[in-house]
ChimeraX commands (.cxc) that place a marker at each C-alpha (Angstrom):
marker #1 position 21.06,3.05,59.01 radius 0.5
marker #1 position 21.53,1.79,55.46 radius 0.5
marker #1 position 21.63,4.20,52.62 radius 0.5
marker #1 position 19.77,3.54,49.42 radius 0.5
marker #1 position 20.53,4.90,46.00 radius 0.5
marker #1 position 18.01,5.69,43.51 radius 0.5
marker #1 position 18.54,5.96,39.70 radius 0.5
marker #1 position 16.01,7.44,37.30 radius 0.5
marker #1 position 16.04,6.61,33.83 radius 0.5
marker #1 position 14.09,8.61,30.95 radius 0.5
marker #1 position 13.59,7.09,27.54 radius 0.5
marker #1 position 12.40,9.13,24.63 radius 0.5
marker #1 position 11.27,7.45,21.52 radius 0.5
marker #1 position 10.33,8.75,17.98 radius 0.5
marker #1 position 8.51,6.89,15.36 radius 0.5
marker #1 position 8.83,7.06,11.59 radius 0.5
marker #1 position 6.42,5.68,9.27 radius 0.5
marker #1 position 7.08,5.07,5.39 radius 0.5
marker #1 position 4.03,4.44,3.25 radius 0.5
marker #1 position 4.98,3.17,-0.33 radius 0.5
marker #1 position 2.09,3.26,-2.94 radius 0.5
marker #1 position 1.87,2.81,-6.49 radius 0.5
marker #1 position -0.70,5.63,-7.02 radius 0.5
marker #1 position 0.24,9.17,-6.39 radius 0.5
marker #1 position -3.14,10.70,-5.68 radius 0.5
marker #1 position -2.72,10.53,-1.84 radius 0.5
marker #1 position -2.97,14.15,-1.19 radius 0.5
marker #1 position -6.60,15.50,-1.08 radius 0.5
marker #1 position -8.31,18.40,0.40 radius 0.5
marker #1 position -9.77,17.25,3.84 radius 0.5
marker #1 position -13.44,18.69,4.13 radius 0.5
marker #1 position -13.11,18.94,7.98 radius 0.5
marker #1 position -9.61,20.47,7.99 radius 0.5
marker #1 position -9.99,22.56,4.86 radius 0.5
marker #1 position -6.31,21.86,3.93 radius 0.5
marker #1 position -4.52,19.75,1.56 radius 0.5
marker #1 position -3.43,16.72,3.51 radius 0.5
marker #1 position -1.94,13.31,3.31 radius 0.5
marker #1 position -4.78,10.72,3.17 radius 0.5
marker #1 position -4.38,7.01,4.19 radius 0.5
marker #1 position -6.54,3.96,3.74 radius 0.5
marker #1 position -8.40,2.39,6.49 radius 0.5
marker #1 position -5.73,-0.45,6.63 radius 0.5
marker #1 position -2.84,1.95,6.63 radius 0.5
marker #1 position -4.56,4.22,9.41 radius 0.5
marker #1 position -4.94,0.96,11.66 radius 0.5
marker #1 position -1.34,-0.07,11.17 radius 0.5
marker #1 position -0.14,3.36,12.14 radius 0.5
marker #1 position -2.45,3.64,15.23 radius 0.5
marker #1 position -1.69,-0.09,16.07 radius 0.5
marker #1 position -5.50,-0.80,16.43 radius 0.5
marker #1 position -7.93,-2.78,14.30 radius 0.5
marker #1 position -9.67,-1.44,11.30 radius 0.5
marker #1 position -12.87,-1.66,13.47 radius 0.5
marker #1 position -11.58,0.82,15.97 radius 0.5
marker #1 position -10.60,3.27,13.09 radius 0.5
marker #1 position -14.22,2.86,11.62 radius 0.5
marker #1 position -15.63,3.52,15.06 radius 0.5
marker #1 position -13.47,6.63,15.50 radius 0.5
marker #1 position -14.56,7.95,12.08 radius 0.5
marker #1 position -18.33,7.38,13.10 radius 0.5
marker #1 position -17.63,9.22,16.21 radius 0.5
marker #1 position -16.10,12.06,14.27 radius 0.5
marker #1 position -12.69,11.78,15.97 radius 0.5
marker #1 position -11.17,11.19,12.48 radius 0.5
marker #1 position -11.75,13.10,9.32 radius 0.5
marker #1 position -12.48,10.98,6.39 radius 0.5
marker #1 position -13.74,10.91,2.84 radius 0.5
marker #1 position -14.96,8.26,0.50 radius 0.5
marker #1 position -13.58,8.04,-3.02 radius 0.5
marker #1 position -16.08,7.33,-6.08 radius 0.5
marker #1 position -14.77,3.82,-5.99 radius 0.5
marker #1 position -15.84,3.40,-2.43 radius 0.5
marker #1 position -12.50,3.41,-0.70 radius 0.5
marker #1 position -12.41,5.08,2.78 radius 0.5
marker #1 position -9.49,7.69,3.07 radius 0.5
marker #1 position -8.52,9.13,6.34 radius 0.5
marker #1 position -6.90,12.37,7.04 radius 0.5
marker #1 position -3.52,11.67,8.42 radius 0.5
marker #1 position -3.42,15.06,10.39 radius 0.5
marker #1 position -6.49,13.85,12.36 radius 0.5
marker #1 position -5.06,10.39,12.90 radius 0.5
marker #1 position -1.83,11.63,14.25 radius 0.5
marker #1 position -3.55,14.15,16.82 radius 0.5
marker link #1:1,2 radius 0.2
marker link #1:2,3 radius 0.2
marker link #1:3,4 radius 0.2
marker link #1:4,5 radius 0.2
marker link #1:5,6 radius 0.2
marker link #1:6,7 radius 0.2
marker link #1:7,8 radius 0.2
marker link #1:8,9 radius 0.2
marker link #1:9,10 radius 0.2
marker link #1:10,11 radius 0.2
marker link #1:11,12 radius 0.2
marker link #1:12,13 radius 0.2
marker link #1:13,14 radius 0.2
marker link #1:14,15 radius 0.2
marker link #1:15,16 radius 0.2
marker link #1:16,17 radius 0.2
marker link #1:17,18 radius 0.2
marker link #1:18,19 radius 0.2
marker link #1:19,20 radius 0.2
marker link #1:20,21 radius 0.2
marker link #1:21,22 radius 0.2
marker link #1:22,23 radius 0.2
marker link #1:23,24 radius 0.2
marker link #1:24,25 radius 0.2
marker link #1:25,26 radius 0.2
marker link #1:26,27 radius 0.2
marker link #1:27,28 radius 0.2
marker link #1:28,29 radius 0.2
marker link #1:29,30 radius 0.2
marker link #1:30,31 radius 0.2
marker link #1:31,32 radius 0.2
marker link #1:32,33 radius 0.2
marker link #1:33,34 radius 0.2
marker link #1:34,35 radius 0.2
marker link #1:35,36 radius 0.2
marker link #1:36,37 radius 0.2
marker link #1:37,38 radius 0.2
marker link #1:38,39 radius 0.2
marker link #1:39,40 radius 0.2
marker link #1:40,41 radius 0.2
marker link #1:41,42 radius 0.2
marker link #1:42,43 radius 0.2
marker link #1:43,44 radius 0.2
marker link #1:44,45 radius 0.2
marker link #1:45,46 radius 0.2
marker link #1:46,47 radius 0.2
marker link #1:47,48 radius 0.2
marker link #1:48,49 radius 0.2
marker link #1:49,50 radius 0.2
marker link #1:50,51 radius 0.2
marker link #1:51,52 radius 0.2
marker link #1:52,53 radius 0.2
marker link #1:53,54 radius 0.2
marker link #1:54,55 radius 0.2
marker link #1:55,56 radius 0.2
marker link #1:56,57 radius 0.2
marker link #1:57,58 radius 0.2
marker link #1:58,59 radius 0.2
marker link #1:59,60 radius 0.2
marker link #1:60,61 radius 0.2
marker link #1:61,62 radius 0.2
marker link #1:62,63 radius 0.2
marker link #1:63,64 radius 0.2
marker link #1:64,65 radius 0.2
marker link #1:65,66 radius 0.2
marker link #1:66,67 radius 0.2
marker link #1:67,68 radius 0.2
marker link #1:68,69 radius 0.2
marker link #1:69,70 radius 0.2
marker link #1:70,71 radius 0.2
marker link #1:71,72 radius 0.2
marker link #1:72,73 radius 0.2
marker link #1:73,74 radius 0.2
marker link #1:74,75 radius 0.2
marker link #1:75,76 radius 0.2
marker link #1:76,77 radius 0.2
marker link #1:77,78 radius 0.2
marker link #1:78,79 radius 0.2
marker link #1:79,80 radius 0.2
marker link #1:80,81 radius 0.2
marker link #1:81,82 radius 0.2
marker link #1:82,83 radius 0.2
marker link #1:83,84 radius 0.2
view
C-alpha cells in the first residue's frame, strides 16, 4: 500500500487603497447611514470594487449602495456601504 502526503496551504490577503484628491470635501453626511462618512466618486467606487461603473450605478438603483448627488450633478457613493 502506497502512502500519500497531503499539504494544506492557507493564504490571507489584505488590501489597502489610497485615494488622492485635490479637493478636501470628501467627508459628508450619508443620508442612509446617518453618519459622517468618506464619499467616493462613481469611478473611484468602480476601481475599488473592481467592477464597471455600470455595475456600481445598478447597485445604487437597487439600493445596495448609499449615494448622493452634489449640486454640480456628481454622484458620490458612501464608502462604508461600498466596503460592506
